[in-house]
BAKE-245240 format. One record per residue (C-alpha): residue in one letter; x, y, z. Coordinates in steps of 0.1 Angstrom, whole numbers, padded with zeros to 4 digits, always signed. Each point is the difference from the previous one (the first is absolute). Layout:
AXYZ
...
! end
This chain:
X-0375+0108+0615
X+0019+0000+0033
X+0036-0012-0005
X+0005-0032+0020
X+0037-0007-0004
X+0011+0024+0027
X-0023-0019+0024
X+0015-0034-0008
X+0037+0007+0000
X+0004+0000+0038
X-0007-0037+0004
X+0029-0013-0021
X+0024+0026+0014
X-0008-0009+0036
X-0001-0037-0005
X+0034+0000-0018
X+0015+0020+0028
X-0015-0024+0025
X+0016-0029-0019
X+0034+0016+0003
X-0006+0007+0037
X-0010-0036+0007
X+0030-0013-0020
X+0024+0021+0020
X-0018-0011+0033
X+0004-0036-0011
X+0037+0005-0007
X+0004+0017+0034
X-0021-0025+0020
X-0008-0031-0021
X-0036-0007+0008
X-0021-0019-0025
X-0028+0025+0005
X+0021+0028-0013
X+0009-0020-0031
X-0036-0008-0007
X-0011+0036+0005
X+0027+0011-0024
X-0012-0025-0026
X-0036+0011+0004
X+0009+0037-0001
X+0019-0004-0032
X-0027-0021-0016
X-0028+0023+0009
X+0021+0030-0011
X+0005-0017-0034
X-0038-0007-0003
X-0009+0035+0010
X+0025+0014-0025
X-0019-0018-0028
X-0032+0018+0012
X+0017+0034+0003
X+0018-0002-0033
X-0033-0010-0018
X-0019+0028+0016
X+0029+0024-0009
X-0002-0009-0036
X-0038+0005+0000
X+0004+0034+0017
X+0027+0010-0025
X-0026-0002-0027
X-0018+0030+0015
X+0028+0022-0013
X+0000+0011-0037
X+0026-0017-0022
X+0016+0034-0007
X+0004+0008+0037
X+0037+0008+0005
X-0001-0015+0035
X-0002-0035-0015
X+0039+0000-0003
X+0003+0001+0038
X-0027-0026+0003
X+0020-0023-0023
X+0030+0004+0024
X-0022-0009+0029
X-0013-0030-0019
X+0035-0012-0008
X+0010+0002+0036
X-0031-0019+0011
X+0007-0027-0026
X+0035-0004+0013
X-0013-0002+0036
X-0025-0026-0011
X+0027-0021-0016
X+0022+0001+0030
X-0029-0008+0023
X-0009-0029-0022
X+0035-0013+0004
X-0001+0004+0038
X-0033-0018+0002
X+0011-0027-0023
X+0033-0006+0019
X-0019-0004+0032
X-0024-0024-0015
X+0026-0020-0020
X+0026-0002+0028
X-0015+0002+0035
X+0036+0003+0014
X+0009+0029-0024
X+0013+0021+0029
X+0027-0027+0006
X+0005-0014-0035
X+0001+0033-0020
X+0001+0026+0028
X+0022+0027-0017
X-0019-0002-0033
X-0034+0000+0017
X+0008+0029+0023
X+0014+0020-0029
X-0032-0006-0019
X-0021+0009+0030
X+0019+0033+0006
X+0000+0008-0037
X-0038-0004+0002
X+0000+0024+0030
X+0019+0025-0021
X-0026-0004-0028
X-0028+0004+0025
X+0015+0034+0010
X+0007+0011-0036
X-0034-0010-0013
X-0017+0017+0030
X+0020+0031-0006
X-0010+0001-0037
X-0037-0006+0009
X+0001+0027+0026
X+0014+0025-0026
X-0028-0010-0023
X-0026+0008+0026
X+0015+0030+0019
X+0020+0017-0027
X-0020-0008-0031
X-0035-0004+0015
X-0006-0035-0016
X-0023-0023+0019
X-0018+0028+0019
X-0037+0003-0007
X-0008+0033-0015
X-0025+0011-0026
X+0028+0003-0025
X+0010-0037+0005
X-0028-0016-0019
! end
């Protein structure tokens, strides 16, 4: 079966980065459109993370339980869960407090930048799984 997780990860990554970009644009030039685009980007990133994580867990089952590469997959999963938790907080804060950038600016921006760091870390770990360990690449030995 073709691994689908590597095909789905780009959406949450790009959407999260877009949310950060629009947040920074809003802080630089406060236009309501930037704030709305940031909210939608973070929300769509969160939703696409759910899909990507679910597909990743399904793809993981294609490896045998004794495969030594599972330890590195577990590290990637841990990073992804941390990212999902931070993104959940970012989305919740925007929904709960529409003025979060004024009310809790430092906390919110810290969480957003922590999320960006987790995006980078999770992506790096995923790239190592694909390019160093050959996980998620369709080959005859993958079934």
